[in-house]
C-alpha positions in Angstrom: 0.0 0.0 0.0 1.3 3.5 -0.9 2.2 6.0 1.8 -0.4 8.3 0.3 -3.1 6.1 2.0 -1.5 5.9 5.4 -0.7 8.3 8.3 1.3 7.1 11.4 1.6 8.8 14.7 3.6 7.9 17.8 3.2 8.9 21.4 3.3 7.7 25.0 0.7 6.4 27.3 0.4 7.4 31.0 3.0 4.7 31.9 5.6 5.9 29.4 5.0 3.1 27.0 4.9 3.8 23.3 1.5 4.0 21.5 1.3 3.7 17.7 -1.6 5.0 15.7 -2.1 4.1 12.1 -4.8 5.9 10.0 -5.9 4.4 6.7 -7.7 6.5 4.1 -11.0 5.3 2.5 -9.1 4.4 -0.7 -6.5 2.5 1.4 -9.3 0.6 3.2 -10.8 -0.4 -0.1 -7.4 -1.7 -1.2 -7.0 -3.7 2.0 -10.5 -5.3 1.5 -9.6 -6.2 -2.0 -6.2 -7.7 -1.0 -6.6 -10.5 1.5 -3.5 -11.1 3.6 -2.2 -7.6 3.1 0.1 -6.5 5.9 0.4 -2.9 7.2 3.8 -1.9 8.5 5.0 1.2 10.2 8.6 2.1 10.9 9.2 4.2 14.0 11.0 7.5 13.8 14.8 7.6 14.3 15.7 6.8 17.9 12.4 4.9 18.7 11.8 1.2 18.8 8.7 -1.0 19.2 10.3 -2.9 22.1 7.9 -1.3 24.7 4.7 -0.7 22.7 1.6 -0.8 24.8 -1.0 -0.3 22.0 -1.2 -0.3 18.2 -4.4 1.3 17.0 -5.6 1.2 13.4 -8.5 3.4 12.3 -9.8 4.9 9.0 -11.1 8.2 7.8 -12.0 9.6 4.3 -8.7 11.4 3.6 -5.2 11.9 5.0 -6.2 15.4 6.0 -9.1 14.0 8.0 -6.8 11.5 9.7 -4.2 14.1 10.5 -6.9 16.4 12.0 -8.0 13.5 14.3 -4.5 12.7 15.4 -3.6 16.3 16.0 -6.6 16.7 18.3 -5.2 13.9 20.4 -1.9 15.8 20.8 0.2 13.1 19.2 3.0 13.9 16.7 2.5 12.8 13.2 5.4 11.0 11.6 6.6 12.5 8.3 9.3 9.8 8.1 8.6 7.5 5.1 
């Protein structure tokens, strides 16, 4: 799946563990439905690892802008690392 259909964000929960959010656009969701067995992957930003991830959340919205707006409301930082 192309990056144009995904938005990732990283943050910490109240215990300091890493939380990963992955937003998928409507087009990306259609692609996933049409491609059984598709795997979504996210690479953490430089200096971060998935060794202590407490949650990975995947959600969808119509567009990347809609996804980014939802993530920004939560106060999380959006990764621009591809």
